[in-house]
C-alpha positions as CSV (number, residue, x, y, z in Angstrom):
1,X,-31.9,-8.8,10.2
2,X,-34.2,-11.3,8.5
3,X,-33.5,-12.2,5.0
4,X,-35.7,-10.2,2.7
5,X,-37.2,-11.6,-0.5
6,X,-35.9,-9.9,-3.7
7,X,-37.9,-7.1,-5.3
8,X,-40.9,-8.5,-7.2
9,X,-39.3,-7.6,-10.6
10,X,-36.4,-10.0,-9.7
11,X,-36.0,-13.6,-8.2
12,X,-37.6,-15.4,-6.7
13,X,-40.6,-14.2,-8.7
14,X,-41.3,-16.6,-11.6
15,X,-42.8,-15.5,-15.0
16,X,-42.8,-19.1,-16.2
17,X,-46.6,-19.8,-15.9
18,X,-49.5,-20.7,-18.3
19,X,-53.0,-19.4,-18.3
20,X,-55.4,-22.2,-19.4
21,X,-57.6,-21.2,-22.5
22,X,-61.3,-21.7,-22.2
23,X,-61.6,-24.4,-24.7
24,X,-58.9,-26.8,-23.1
25,X,-59.9,-30.2,-21.8
26,X,-58.3,-32.0,-18.9
27,X,-56.4,-34.4,-21.2
28,X,-55.0,-31.6,-23.5
29,X,-53.8,-29.7,-20.6
30,X,-52.3,-32.8,-19.0
31,X,-50.4,-33.6,-22.2
32,X,-49.2,-30.0,-22.7
33,X,-48.1,-29.9,-19.1
34,X,-46.0,-33.0,-19.5
35,X,-44.2,-31.5,-22.4
36,X,-43.4,-28.3,-20.6
37,X,-41.7,-27.3,-17.4
38,X,-44.1,-24.6,-16.1
39,X,-43.7,-23.4,-12.5
40,X,-47.6,-23.0,-12.4
41,X,-50.7,-23.4,-14.4
42,X,-53.5,-20.9,-13.7
43,X,-57.2,-21.0,-14.5
44,X,-58.9,-17.6,-15.3
45,X,-62.1,-17.2,-13.3
46,X,-64.6,-14.4,-12.9
47,X,-63.4,-13.3,-9.5
48,X,-59.7,-13.9,-10.1
49,X,-57.4,-16.8,-10.8
50,X,-57.0,-20.3,-9.4
51,X,-54.0,-22.6,-9.8
52,X,-54.3,-26.1,-11.2
53,X,-53.0,-29.1,-9.2
54,X,-51.5,-31.6,-11.5
55,X,-52.3,-34.7,-9.2
56,X,-56.0,-34.0,-9.6
57,X,-55.7,-33.9,-13.5
58,X,-54.2,-37.4,-13.4
59,X,-57.0,-38.9,-11.2
60,X,-60.5,-37.4,-10.4
61,X,-60.8,-34.3,-12.2
62,X,-63.3,-34.2,-15.1
63,X,-62.6,-30.6,-15.9
64,X,-59.8,-28.2,-15.5
65,X,-61.9,-26.4,-12.8
66,X,-62.2,-29.5,-10.7
67,X,-58.3,-29.6,-10.6
68,X,-57.9,-26.1,-9.5
69,X,-58.1,-24.3,-6.1
70,X,-58.3,-20.6,-5.3
71,X,-55.2,-18.8,-5.8
72,X,-54.0,-16.2,-3.2
73,X,-53.1,-12.7,-4.5
74,X,-50.5,-10.4,-3.2
75,X,-49.7,-6.9,-4.6
76,X,-46.2,-6.1,-5.6
77,X,-45.8,-3.3,-3.0
78,X,-46.9,-5.6,-0.2
79,X,-44.6,-8.5,-1.5
80,X,-41.7,-6.2,-1.6
81,X,-41.9,-5.6,2.1
82,X,-42.3,-9.1,3.3
83,X,-39.3,-11.0,4.8
84,X,-38.7,-14.7,4.2
85,X,-40.0,-16.1,7.5
86,X,-43.1,-13.9,7.3
87,X,-43.9,-15.1,3.7
88,X,-43.4,-18.8,4.4
89,X,-45.5,-18.7,7.5
90,X,-48.5,-17.2,5.5
91,X,-48.1,-18.6,2.0
92,X,-46.9,-22.1,1.2
93,X,-48.6,-22.7,-2.1
94,X,-48.6,-20.9,-5.4
95,X,-49.3,-17.2,-5.0
96,X,-50.0,-14.6,-7.7
97,X,-48.3,-11.3,-7.6
98,X,-50.1,-8.4,-9.2
99,X,-48.3,-5.4,-10.4
100,X,-49.5,-1.8,-10.3
101,X,-51.5,-2.2,-13.5
102,X,-53.4,-5.1,-12.1
103,X,-51.9,-7.6,-14.5
104,X,-50.0,-10.6,-13.4
105,X,-46.4,-9.8,-12.7
106,X,-45.4,-13.3,-11.9
107,X,-46.0,-16.2,-9.5
108,X,-44.1,-17.6,-6.6
109,X,-44.2,-20.5,-4.1
110,X,-42.2,-22.2,-1.4
111,X,-40.9,-24.7,-4.1
112,X,-39.8,-21.7,-6.4
113,X,-38.2,-19.9,-3.5
114,X,-36.4,-23.0,-2.4
115,X,-35.2,-23.7,-5.9
116,X,-34.0,-20.1,-6.3
117,X,-32.2,-20.0,-3.0
118,X,-30.6,-23.4,-3.8
119,X,-29.4,-22.1,-7.1
120,X,-28.0,-19.0,-5.4
121,X,-26.3,-21.1,-2.8
122,X,-24.6,-23.1,-5.4
123,X,-23.4,-20.0,-7.3
124,X,-22.1,-18.5,-4.1
125,X,-20.3,-21.6,-3.1
126,X,-18.6,-21.8,-6.6
127,X,-17.6,-18.2,-6.4
128,X,-16.4,-18.5,-2.9
129,X,-14.4,-21.6,-3.8
130,X,-13.0,-19.8,-6.9
131,X,-11.7,-16.9,-4.7
132,X,-10.2,-19.2,-2.2
133,X,-8.3,-21.1,-4.9
134,X,-6.7,-17.8,-6.5
135,X,-5.6,-16.3,-3.2
136,X,-1.9,-16.5,-2.5
137,X,-2.7,-16.2,1.2
138,X,-3.6,-19.2,3.4
139,X,-7.1,-18.9,4.4
140,X,-8.7,-20.9,7.3
141,X,-12.3,-20.7,8.7
142,X,-13.4,-22.5,12.0
143,X,-16.8,-23.0,13.5
144,X,-17.9,-22.1,17.0
145,X,-16.5,-25.6,18.2
146,X,-13.1,-24.7,16.8
147,X,-13.4,-27.3,13.9
148,X,-12.1,-26.4,10.6
149,X,-14.7,-25.5,8.1
150,X,-12.6,-24.1,5.1
151,X,-9.0,-24.8,4.2
152,X,-7.8,-23.5,0.9
153,X,-5.1,-24.7,-1.4
154,X,-2.5,-22.0,-0.2
155,X,-3.1,-23.4,3.3
156,X,-2.3,-26.9,2.1
157,X,1.0,-25.6,0.3
158,X,2.0,-23.6,3.4
159,X,1.5,-26.2,6.2
160,X,1.6,-29.5,4.2
161,X,-1.9,-30.5,5.5
162,X,-4.5,-31.4,3.0
163,X,-8.1,-30.1,3.2
164,X,-9.3,-33.8,3.5
165,X,-7.1,-34.2,6.6
166,X,-8.1,-31.1,8.5
167,X,-11.6,-30.1,7.4
168,X,-14.1,-31.1,10.2
169,X,-11.3,-31.7,12.8
170,X,-10.5,-29.6,15.8
171,X,-7.8,-27.1,14.7
172,X,-5.9,-27.6,18.0
173,X,-5.0,-31.1,16.9
174,X,-2.7,-29.5,14.3
175,X,-1.5,-26.4,15.8
176,X,-0.3,-25.5,19.4
177,X,0.0,-21.8,18.9
178,X,-3.4,-20.4,17.7
179,X,-4.1,-16.7,17.2
180,X,-7.5,-17.4,15.5
181,X,-9.1,-19.0,18.5
182,X,-7.7,-16.2,20.6
183,X,-9.4,-13.7,18.3
184,X,-12.7,-15.5,18.8
185,X,-12.4,-15.5,22.6
186,X,-11.5,-11.8,22.8
187,X,-14.0,-10.8,20.2
188,X,-11.6,-8.5,18.4
189,X,-9.7,-8.4,14.9
190,X,-6.0,-8.4,14.2
191,X,-4.5,-7.1,11.1
192,X,-1.0,-7.7,9.6
193,X,0.4,-9.1,12.9
194,X,3.4,-11.2,13.1
195,X,2.6,-14.9,14.1
196,X,4.5,-18.0,14.6
197,X,1.7,-20.7,14.4
198,X,4.1,-23.7,14.5
199,X,7.8,-24.5,14.4
200,X,9.5,-23.2,11.3
201,X,6.7,-21.2,10.1
202,X,6.4,-17.3,10.2
203,X,3.5,-15.4,8.9
204,X,1.6,-12.1,8.8
205,X,-2.0,-12.9,9.9
206,X,-5.3,-11.0,9.6
207,X,-8.0,-12.7,11.7
208,X,-11.5,-11.7,12.8
209,X,-14.6,-13.5,14.4
210,X,-17.5,-14.5,12.2
211,X,-20.9,-13.2,13.4
212,X,-24.5,-14.2,12.6
213,X,-26.6,-11.3,13.8
214,X,-25.1,-10.8,17.4
215,X,-23.8,-14.5,17.8
216,X,-20.3,-15.4,17.1
217,X,-20.3,-18.7,15.0
218,X,-16.5,-19.0,14.4
219,X,-13.5,-17.2,13.0
220,X,-11.7,-16.7,9.8
221,X,-8.0,-15.8,9.1
222,X,-5.7,-15.1,6.2
223,X,-1.9,-15.7,6.5
224,X,0.9,-14.3,4.3
225,X,4.1,-16.5,4.4
226,X,7.2,-14.6,5.4
227,X,9.2,-17.6,6.5
228,X,11.8,-17.3,3.7
229,X,12.4,-13.6,4.4
230,X,12.7,-14.3,8.2
231,X,15.1,-17.1,7.7
232,X,17.1,-15.0,5.3
233,X,17.3,-12.4,7.8
234,X,18.6,-14.8,10.4
235,X,21.1,-16.3,8.0
236,X,22.4,-12.8,7.2
237,X,22.6,-11.9,10.9
238,X,24.4,-15.2,11.8
239,X,27.0,-14.9,9.0
240,X,27.7,-11.2,9.7
241,X,29.7,-12.1,12.7
242,X,31.8,-14.6,10.9
243,X,32.8,-12.7,7.8
244,X,32.8,-9.1,9.0
245,X,36.6,-8.5,8.7
246,X,36.7,-10.2,5.2
247,X,33.7,-8.1,3.9
248,X,35.3,-4.9,5.2
249,X,38.4,-5.7,3.0
250,X,36.3,-6.8,0.1
251,X,34.1,-3.7,0.3
252,X,37.2,-1.5,0.2
253,X,38.5,-3.2,-2.8
254,X,35.1,-3.4,-4.5
255,X,34.4,0.3,-3.9
256,X,37.7,1.2,-5.7
257,X,36.8,-0.9,-8.6
258,X,33.0,-0.3,-8.8
259,X,31.6,3.1,-8.1
260,X,28.0,1.6,-7.6
261,X,28.9,-0.9,-5.0
262,X,27.5,1.2,-2.2
263,X,24.1,0.9,-3.8
264,X,22.6,-2.4,-2.7
265,X,19.5,-4.2,-3.8
266,X,18.5,-7.2,-6.0
267,X,15.1,-6.2,-7.2
268,X,14.6,-5.4,-10.9
269,X,13.7,-1.9,-10.3
270,X,17.0,-0.8,-8.5
271,X,19.0,-3.0,-10.8
272,X,17.6,-1.3,-13.8
273,X,18.4,2.2,-12.3
274,X,22.0,1.2,-11.6
275,X,22.4,-0.2,-15.2
276,X,21.2,3.0,-16.6
277,X,23.3,5.0,-14.4
278,X,26.4,3.0,-15.5
279,X,25.5,3.7,-19.2
280,X,25.3,7.5,-18.7
281,X,28.2,8.0,-16.3
282,X,30.8,8.4,-19.0
283,X,28.6,10.8,-21.2
284,X,29.2,14.5,-20.4
285,X,25.5,15.4,-20.6
286,X,23.2,16.8,-18.0
287,X,21.3,14.1,-16.0
288,X,17.9,14.4,-14.1
289,X,17.3,12.1,-11.1
290,X,13.7,11.6,-10.2
291,X,12.2,9.9,-7.2
292,X,10.8,10.4,-3.8
293,X,12.7,12.0,-1.0
294,X,15.1,9.5,0.6
295,X,15.4,7.2,-2.3
296,X,19.3,7.9,-2.6
297,X,19.5,10.5,-5.5
298,X,22.6,12.0,-4.0
299,X,24.2,8.6,-3.5
300,X,23.5,7.9,-7.2
301,X,24.9,11.2,-8.3
302,X,28.3,10.5,-6.4
303,X,28.5,7.2,-7.9
304,X,28.0,8.6,-11.4
305,X,30.6,11.2,-10.7
306,X,33.1,8.5,-9.6
307,X,32.4,6.3,-12.4
308,X,32.8,9.2,-14.9
309,X,36.5,9.6,-13.9
310,X,36.3,13.3,-14.1
311,X,39.3,14.8,-12.4
312,X,37.4,17.7,-10.6
313,X,35.4,17.6,-7.3
314,X,31.8,16.5,-6.7
315,X,29.9,19.5,-5.2
316,X,26.4,19.1,-4.0
317,X,24.0,22.1,-3.2
318,X,20.4,22.0,-2.1
319,X,18.5,24.5,-4.1
320,X,15.8,24.7,-1.4
321,X,18.2,25.3,1.6
322,X,20.0,28.5,0.4
323,X,18.0,31.8,0.6
324,X,17.2,33.2,-2.9
325,X,19.0,36.5,-2.2
326,X,22.2,34.5,-1.5
327,X,21.9,31.8,-4.1
328,X,23.4,33.8,-6.9
329,X,26.6,34.6,-5.0
330,X,26.9,31.1,-3.7
331,X,26.5,29.6,-7.3
332,X,28.7,32.0,-9.3
333,X,30.9,33.7,-6.6
334,X,31.8,37.3,-6.4
335,X,34.6,39.8,-6.8
336,X,36.1,41.9,-4.0
337,X,33.7,44.8,-3.1
338,X,30.9,43.4,-5.2
339,X,28.3,44.4,-2.4
340,X,28.1,45.6,1.1
341,X,29.5,42.8,3.5
342,X,31.3,41.0,0.7
343,X,34.6,39.4,1.5
344,X,37.6,41.7,0.5
345,X,39.2,38.8,-1.3
346,X,36.1,37.8,-3.2
347,X,34.7,34.2,-3.1
348,X,34.6,31.3,-5.5
349,X,31.2,30.0,-6.4
350,X,30.0,26.4,-6.7
351,X,30.6,26.3,-10.4
352,X,34.3,27.3,-9.9
353,X,34.6,24.7,-7.1
354,X,33.2,22.0,-9.3
355,X,35.5,22.8,-12.4
356,X,36.2,19.6,-14.4
357,X,33.9,17.8,-11.8
358,X,30.3,17.3,-11.1
359,X,27.8,20.0,-9.8
360,X,24.8,18.2,-8.1
361,X,21.8,20.5,-7.9
362,X,19.4,18.8,-5.4
363,X,15.6,19.8,-5.2
364,X,16.1,21.8,-8.5
365,X,12.3,22.4,-8.3
366,X,12.8,24.6,-5.3
367,X,15.1,27.0,-7.4
368,X,13.4,30.5,-7.7
369,X,12.3,31.2,-11.1
370,X,14.4,34.4,-11.5
371,X,17.5,32.3,-10.9
372,X,16.3,29.6,-13.3
373,X,16.9,32.1,-16.1
374,X,20.6,32.6,-15.1
375,X,21.2,29.0,-14.6
376,X,19.7,28.2,-18.0
377,X,22.1,30.9,-19.7
378,X,25.2,29.4,-18.1
379,X,24.2,25.9,-19.2
380,X,23.7,27.2,-22.8
381,X,26.8,29.5,-23.1
382,X,29.2,27.4,-20.8
383,X,30.1,30.9,-19.5
384,X,29.4,32.8,-16.5
385,X,30.4,36.0,-14.5
386,X,31.1,36.4,-10.9
387,X,29.0,39.0,-9.2
388,X,30.7,42.3,-9.8
389,X,33.1,40.8,-12.3
390,X,33.5,41.6,-15.9
391,X,35.7,38.7,-17.1
392,X,33.8,35.8,-18.4
393,X,34.7,32.4,-16.9
394,X,34.4,29.3,-19.0
395,X,33.1,26.1,-17.3
396,X,33.7,22.5,-17.7
397,X,31.2,21.0,-15.3
398,X,28.9,18.1,-15.4
399,X,25.5,18.9,-14.2
400,X,23.3,16.4,-12.3
401,X,20.0,17.7,-11.1
402,X,17.6,15.9,-8.7
403,X,14.0,16.4,-7.6
404,X,11.0,14.7,-6.0
405,X,8.7,17.4,-7.4
406,X,6.4,16.8,-10.5
407,X,8.3,19.3,-12.8
408,X,5.7,18.8,-15.7
409,X,2.9,20.0,-13.4
410,X,5.1,23.0,-12.2
411,X,5.7,23.9,-15.9
412,X,1.9,24.0,-16.4
413,X,1.5,26.1,-13.3
414,X,4.2,28.5,-14.6
415,X,6.5,27.6,-11.6
416,X,9.3,26.1,-13.5
417,X,10.8,27.1,-17.0
418,X,10.2,24.6,-19.8
419,X,13.4,25.5,-21.6
420,X,15.5,24.8,-18.4
421,X,13.6,21.6,-18.0
422,X,14.6,20.4,-21.4
423,X,18.2,21.5,-20.9
424,X,18.5,19.4,-17.7
425,X,16.4,16.5,-18.7
426,X,18.8,15.2,-21.5
427,X,18.7,11.9,-19.5
428,X,16.3,11.0,-16.8
429,X,16.8,8.4,-14.1
430,X,13.8,7.4,-12.0
431,X,14.7,5.8,-8.5
432,X,12.2,3.4,-7.2
433,X,10.8,3.9,-3.7
434,X,11.3,1.5,-0.9
435,X,7.7,0.3,-1.2
436,X,8.4,-0.8,-4.7
437,X,11.4,-2.9,-3.7
438,X,10.4,-4.4,-0.2
439,X,12.5,-7.5,-1.0
440,X,15.6,-5.4,-0.6
441,X,14.7,-4.4,3.1
442,X,16.6,-7.3,4.7
443,X,19.7,-6.5,2.9
444,X,19.4,-2.8,3.6
445,X,18.9,-3.7,7.3
446,X,21.8,-5.9,7.4
447,X,24.1,-3.1,5.9
448,X,22.7,-0.5,8.1
449,X,23.4,-2.6,11.2
450,X,26.9,-3.1,10.1
451,X,27.4,0.6,9.7
452,X,25.7,1.9,12.8
453,X,27.0,-1.0,15.0
454,X,30.6,0.1,14.2
455,X,29.8,3.8,14.5
456,X,28.2,3.5,18.0
457,X,30.2,0.6,19.2
458,X,27.1,-1.5,19.7
459,X,27.3,-4.7,17.7
460,X,23.9,-6.3,16.8
461,X,23.8,-10.0,16.5
462,X,20.2,-10.7,15.7
463,X,17.0,-9.0,14.6
464,X,13.8,-10.2,15.9
465,X,11.4,-11.6,13.4
466,X,8.5,-9.5,14.5
467,X,10.7,-6.4,13.9
468,X,11.7,-7.5,10.5
469,X,8.0,-8.1,9.8
470,X,7.2,-4.6,10.8
471,X,10.0,-3.3,8.6
472,X,8.4,-5.3,5.6
473,X,4.9,-3.9,6.1
474,X,5.8,-0.3,6.9
475,X,5.0,2.2,4.0
476,X,8.4,4.0,4.4
477,X,7.3,7.5,3.2
478,X,10.9,8.6,4.0
479,X,12.3,5.5,1.9
480,X,15.9,4.4,2.7
481,X,16.8,7.6,4.6
482,X,13.9,6.8,6.9
483,X,14.8,3.1,7.3
484,X,18.5,4.1,8.2
485,X,17.3,6.7,10.7
486,X,15.1,4.1,12.4
487,X,18.0,1.6,12.3
488,X,20.4,4.1,13.9
489,X,17.8,4.9,16.6
490,X,17.3,1.2,17.4
491,X,21.1,0.5,17.6
492,X,21.7,3.5,20.0
493,X,18.8,2.4,22.3
494,X,19.4,-1.3,22.0
495,X,19.9,-2.9,25.5
496,X,21.9,-5.9,24.1
497,X,22.8,-7.7,20.9
498,X,19.3,-8.5,19.8
499,X,17.3,-5.7,18.1
500,X,13.6,-5.5,19.1
501,X,10.5,-3.4,18.1
502,X,10.5,-1.8,21.6
503,X,12.3,1.4,20.7
504,X,10.4,2.1,17.3
505,X,9.6,5.8,16.7
506,X,6.1,7.1,16.7
507,X,5.3,6.4,13.0
508,X,5.5,2.8,13.8
509,X,3.7,2.7,17.0
510,X,1.5,5.9,16.8
511,X,2.4,6.8,20.4
512,X,4.4,9.9,21.4
513,X,6.4,12.7,20.2
514,X,8.5,15.0,22.4
515,X,8.4,18.7,21.7
516,X,11.5,20.7,22.3
517,X,9.8,24.2,21.9
518,X,9.6,26.4,24.9
519,X,12.5,24.6,26.7
520,X,10.3,21.8,28.3
521,X,9.6,18.4,27.1
522,X,5.8,18.1,26.7
523,X,4.6,14.7,25.4
524,X,1.5,14.5,23.3
525,X,-0.2,11.6,21.8
526,X,-0.5,11.6,18.2
527,X,-1.7,9.3,15.5
528,X,0.8,7.2,13.5
529,X,0.4,9.0,10.1
530,X,2.7,11.6,8.5
531,X,0.0,14.1,7.4
532,X,-1.1,14.8,11.1
533,X,2.6,14.7,12.2
534,X,3.4,17.4,9.6
535,X,0.8,19.7,10.9
536,X,2.1,19.4,14.4
537,X,5.7,20.1,13.3
538,X,4.6,23.2,11.3
539,X,2.8,24.7,14.3
540,X,5.8,24.0,16.4
541,X,8.2,25.6,14.1
542,X,6.0,28.6,13.5
543,X,5.7,29.2,17.3
544,X,9.4,29.1,17.9
545,X,10.1,31.4,15.0
546,X,7.7,33.9,16.3
547,X,9.2,33.6,19.9
548,X,12.7,34.1,18.5
549,X,11.5,37.2,16.4
550,X,12.2,35.1,13.2
551,X,15.9,34.7,14.1
552,X,16.4,31.4,12.2
553,X,19.7,30.5,13.8
554,X,18.2,30.8,17.3
555,X,15.1,29.0,16.3
556,X,17.2,26.0,14.8
557,X,19.1,25.9,18.1
558,X,16.0,25.7,20.2
559,X,14.5,23.1,17.8
560,X,17.8,21.1,18.1
561,X,18.0,20.8,14.2
562,X,20.7,22.1,11.8
563,X,19.9,25.5,10.1
564,X,19.7,23.8,6.7
565,X,16.9,21.5,8.0
566,X,15.0,24.4,9.2
567,X,15.2,26.1,5.8
568,X,14.1,22.7,4.1
């Protein structure tokens, strides 16, 4: 589209004009003009206005009228609709712009427009240069002849090539592997793609053609340096084969001495969580673990139990995986003959099993509200009764609860008891998501490959840099649990000792998911996001449950998942 002049109330309309009084002489006007910087001097006439030409005042004019020429007039509404090419072809000299009230709204001319556009260009250039200088990504722009037009400071630092050396030169004189020129030829964008532009450099690149109307006039790219992470991954992979046996021995010794050795990570967020867990491990108070699903809440709970040196067992239950009508008997146990179908010998509950140990209540937000009252009473009184029993049983159990739900919102919605919340929330520990500690991903990958390589007798010697780049960019909604699931899949399906992206699941590639419902393997294309995936899973589970007359055991068998997963 053509460049459209700004609205008449704005640039490039100038209000810096002077209307000559009737009693002014040529000399007075000339002296006054030399002292001021008017864009135009206007002479009021019977039929309108004229503009005064300064050169005529200096030479032949005997009056102001002799130095003036008729001034074209354009109404604001018409001026607003004109484009730059149209205006310049019709009006080169000073033009008056009249507003709706018939008064002069301003004046304009080719000189005023050129000066305004030049100032705008300088402002734009300064802003553009400031943006380039503060970006941490390396930015490069090339023209239609593949010559470098822009090369920012981050590019200089990344490649060791100054802007003075490369700007104006063909980019292929400096790089042999160019994705930017390929993007221009193919006329398509790339986003967050792994790229190895030259030896020893690894980047994630965004690139796109630059268009002027329908013509491609060059290309632009931004590159994020991941060389250090890729090299670190390679070093970890190479070292793993040499020190495997020693690490196994050290891990065993370290685990005995440090309960938190199984939790890896060097980022401040995970270190702070581990330090907090160490502090509260020895205190016999309830602890509430907060964080997204898959962040390692149960792993932290086990480490805290081990560090507490309590002689009893660590007992973990998922509050969302046990039906509400069975939960009370599972939690407190029951006496012989307490209800129809009860074991004749009675049964111990989780509290009794965890005596002098730790009871881990996972997904506490899923606990039915009627059971929240009973749990609260036990925590307050330190006494409970088996179902059907009359003898009070004292407890010495450390309670650790965990949830990914927003308990505060659940309290406001009357879905979770406020008094139970305060009883459990003596100390809160927030576990960071994997997105908040991406720097730990190479170490987690390294440990996961050690574990699954041994488990499936499939040693992995190397991880392709492109795969590690995908790991670093993935949002990981399932956090560490999802990362380890992906790693185990890749190890199982690996063709050799090098891990590649070829066998990534659908949430990386957005390709296919096999449905096990109905006994046949139907393959459907699905987008690579979890909201749409959840809808498909829900429909599939509902259909299988309906076909099995809501027999959960049969449905879980057909879906090839554990019954506990189906409940979840």
